[in-house]
N, C-alpha and C positions, 0 to 999 in steps of 0.2 A: 558262666563267668561274664558273658555279655550283659545279662540281666543285672548282675551285681554292679557292674560299672555304671549302668544307666541309672540305677537307683542312687548310687553314690553321687552322680552328677546332679540329679534332681535335688537331692538333699543339700548339696553345696549351694546351688542357686537359691534355694529357700532361705538358707542361713544368711547369705549375702544380702538378700532383699530386706530381711528383718533388720540387719545391721545398718543398711542404708537409711531406712526410715527413722531409726533411733538417733542417728548422728546428724542427719541433714535437715530435718524438718523443725521449724520453730513456730509456736503459736502463743500469742499474748492477748488476753482479754483487755479491752479498753472501754472507758465510759467517761462521762463528764457531767457536771452540773453547772448552772449559771445563775447569777443574780443580776437583775437590772432594775433601774429606778428612774422615773422621770423627775427632773429638777426644774422648778419654775421660779424665776425671780419675781419677788413681790413688788408692789408699787407703793412708794413712800409719798404721802401727801398730807400737808398740814393746811388747814383752812381757818381763816378768821370768820367765825360764825356769828359773832356779835361785836359790832364796831363801837359800842358805847356812844352812839349818836353821831359817829363819824361816817364818812362815805367809804364803803368797802369796794375794792376793785372787783371786776368781773371774775377774775381768777381766784379771789379770796385771799390774796397774798399781801395786800397793802390796805391800810386804812388811813384816810386823811381826816384828821380831827378838825373841828371848827376852829377858826382863828380866835385867839384870845387877846383882848385888849381893845382900845388903849387902857392901860392900868396905871395905878399910882406907884409910888416908890416902894410901898409894901403891898405885896399881892401874893395870891396863890391861884393857880389855874384850876378850872373845873375838873373835879375828879371823875374820870371815865374808866370803867372796867371793860377790858377787851377779852373776848373768849376765843381760844384757839382749840380746834378739835382735830384729832387724828382721823382723817377721812380716808386714809390709805388702808392697805390690808396687811401691813407688817407693823411690828412694835417699833417705836422710836424712842429716842432719849433727847431731852433738852440739854443743850450744851452751854450757851452763853448769850448774854445781852451785849450789844455793842451800840454805844451812843455816838452819833455823828452830828455835825451842825454846820450850816452854811449861812453866810450873810455877805452882803456887799461891804467891802472893807472901809466904811466910813468910821469916824471917831465914835459917834454915838452908838452905832451897831457893835463896834468892838467893845465898848464899855458895857453895853447890855449883856453881851455874851459872857464877859468876865465876871459880872455881878449876879447872874442868875444861878439858881440852885435847882437841883433835880432830885425827885424822890421816885425810885423804881421799886415796884412791889410785884409779887406773884403769889398765886395759890396753886396747889396741885392736889392730886388725889390723897396725899398724906396730911394735908391741912394748910393753914395759912390764914390771913395773908402774911407773907414774910417781907421784911425790909431787905431788898436785894442790894441796893446801893443808894446812898443819900448824902448829898453834899454839893459842892460846886459843880456846875455843868462842865467847866473847864477840866476838872479831874476826870469826870465820866468820859469825856471825849479823848483825853490823853491816854488813858489806860487801854491796853489792848490784851484781852477784852475788858470792857467796862466791868462785867461780872462774869466770872467763870463758875458755872453752876455745878453743884454736885448733881450728876445726871438724874433727871426725873423720868421714869419710864411711863410712857403712854401706850397702852394697847389700842388696837383699832376701836374707834368710837369713844375713846376717853377724851376728856377735856381738861384744860387748865386755863387760868386767867392771868393777865398782867395789866399793869397800869403805869403810866408815867405822868408825873405832875411837876410843875415848875413854880418856883416861889422865890421871894426875897423879903428881907426885913422881919422874918419870923421863922419859927420852926414849922415844918410841915405838919398839917393836921392828920396826915395819913401815915407817914413813916415814923418809926420810933426815933428818938433824938440820939441816934447813933449812926455811924456810917454804913453798917450792915449787920444783919443777924448772923451772917456767915463769917466765921473767924478768918478764913483765907481772904475773902473780899475786904473785910475790915482791915486786915494787915496791909493789903495792897493799897487801899485808899489812904490810910493814915501814913503809910510809908512814903507815898508820893507827896502828900500834903505836908508831912512833917509834924502833924498834930492830930488829935482825935476830933470828933465832930464838934463844930462850933455853930451857935445860932448866927445866921448870916445878917449882915448889915442891910439896911434899906438901899435902894438904888440912889446913886448920886446924880447931880444935875447933868453930868457928862453922858448919862444913858438916856436922857430925854429924847423921845422921837425915834429911838432905836428899834430895829426889827431884826429878829433872828429866826432861823428855821431849823429846829432840832428834829432828828429822826432817831428812833430806837429800832434796832434790828434784833430779832429773836431767832437764834439758829438751833437746828436739830440735826441729829444723825440717826441712821437706821440701817 
């Protein structure tokens, strides 16, 4: 009988051990995968590569065109085509032209500024030249922006051109006899002026000896 009890005891311990393993142990397989990527910001850079006979700054951002004049009451400045190149490594889009102007506030300078007209043109990879804005310099300065462009895309190393001419007493020989080829710009210019394009009058005596300094800024985003 002692043997029987011993065997029973051993058997009971074995059952208990098996039950302990089944109820108390927990095992879960784990694993993971990952994705990583390097992100680098590009460099945006537009450079004037042809100044049309003007002096281009060392950084290629500004061109100073030769002074024009003295001129008569009917005149048109020398047509100069400027080339802008995307010299960065990202795609950019042209946004707007903005005309500004400065002069000493004498009567003749004021008269010349009021009686001068401007013709702004551009070409791009899709074609041209396009009449961007055409009419009184005062209108071009007053509108913010002077011309809001339908964005033109320039990939790295692509180019576009623009020009700005000043005139009085005649239609521009470069721009079409309209305020703009773009319907939105045309509406803005004609809405501000209260009328469609008109051939400008010649300078009056009040403008004699006047000096003005207009500047055209061409902006991009990228």
